[in-house]
C-alpha positions as CSV (number, residue, x, y, z in Angstrom):
1,M,9.5,234.5,-138.8
2,D,9.0,230.8,-139.5
3,R,7.2,230.3,-136.2
4,W,5.0,233.4,-136.8
5,L,4.0,232.2,-140.3
6,A,3.3,228.7,-138.9
7,D,1.1,230.2,-136.2
8,K,-0.8,232.2,-138.8
9,A,-1.2,229.0,-140.9
10,K,-3.6,227.7,-138.3
11,E,-6.1,230.5,-139.2
12,L,-5.3,231.7,-142.7
13,S,-5.4,230.1,-146.1
14,T,-2.2,229.3,-148.0
15,R,-3.0,232.0,-150.5
16,T,-3.3,234.6,-147.7
17,L,0.0,233.4,-146.2
18,R,1.6,233.9,-149.6
19,E,0.3,237.4,-149.9
20,L,1.3,238.2,-146.3
21,R,4.9,237.0,-147.0
22,S,4.9,239.1,-150.2
23,I,4.0,242.2,-148.2
24,L,6.8,241.4,-145.7
25,V,9.4,240.9,-148.5
26,R,8.5,244.2,-150.1
27,S,8.5,246.1,-146.8
28,I,11.9,244.7,-145.8
29,S,13.3,245.4,-149.3
30,R,12.3,249.0,-148.9
31,A,13.9,249.1,-145.4
32,Q,17.1,247.6,-146.9
33,A,17.1,250.3,-149.6
34,R,17.1,252.9,-146.8
35,D,19.8,251.1,-144.8
36,K,17.4,250.3,-142.0
37,V,18.1,246.6,-142.0
38,K,21.0,244.5,-143.4
39,R,19.2,241.5,-144.7
40,S,15.7,240.0,-145.1
41,V,15.0,237.0,-143.0
42,V,11.7,236.6,-144.8
43,L,13.5,235.5,-147.9
44,L,14.7,232.5,-146.0
45,C,11.2,231.4,-144.8
46,E,9.1,228.8,-146.5
47,I,5.4,229.4,-146.9
48,P,3.6,226.8,-144.7
49,K,0.4,225.1,-145.9
50,G,-2.6,227.0,-144.5
51,K,-6.2,226.2,-144.0
52,E,-8.4,225.3,-147.0
53,G,-9.8,228.4,-148.7
54,R,-13.5,229.1,-148.9
55,P,-15.4,227.1,-151.6
56,S,-15.9,228.9,-154.9
57,K,-19.2,230.7,-155.4
58,S,-18.8,230.8,-159.2
59,L,-21.5,229.3,-161.4
60,T,-20.7,226.1,-163.2
61,L,-21.0,226.1,-167.0
62,D,-24.3,224.3,-166.8
63,Q,-25.7,226.8,-164.3
64,A,-24.7,229.7,-166.4
65,E,-26.2,228.1,-169.5
66,A,-29.5,227.5,-167.6
67,I,-29.6,231.2,-166.6
68,R,-28.9,232.3,-170.1
69,K,-31.6,230.1,-171.6
70,A,-34.2,231.2,-168.9
71,S,-33.5,234.8,-169.7
72,E,-34.1,234.5,-173.4
73,G,-37.0,236.7,-174.6
74,T,-36.8,238.9,-171.5
75,A,-35.8,242.6,-171.2
76,L,-32.8,241.5,-169.1
77,H,-31.4,238.9,-171.5
78,A,-28.6,241.2,-172.9
79,Y,-27.7,242.3,-169.4
80,I,-27.5,238.7,-168.1
81,V,-25.4,237.5,-171.1
82,L,-23.0,240.5,-170.6
83,S,-22.8,239.8,-166.9
84,L,-22.0,236.1,-167.5
85,L,-19.4,236.9,-170.1
86,L,-17.7,239.6,-167.9
87,G,-17.8,237.5,-164.7
88,A,-19.3,240.5,-162.9
89,R,-21.0,239.9,-159.5
90,T,-24.5,241.3,-158.9
91,E,-23.4,243.7,-156.3
92,E,-21.1,245.4,-158.8
93,H,-23.9,246.5,-161.1
94,M,-25.6,249.8,-160.7
95,I,-28.3,249.7,-163.4
96,T,-32.0,248.9,-162.9
97,P,-34.2,247.1,-165.3
């Protein structure tokens, strides 16, 4: 299991490795509850450091403020302010101006 996770660390981020280990732990715990396995070797494994994750695409505070100011006086101002406050992405909206 350690070798497998170390091999995956070459192509996956540390966060993805953590999630992968969590899935394995839950799966083996269910198997233990059904007497399919005696113990979980995954619990003995450390999570290796993976690749760097992708850079954030979030707006900075200055960028959000500039967008808010630029939208003042337009029909979309309330929509833009609400979107900025909710943190919603543009592809998640289904309304048209």
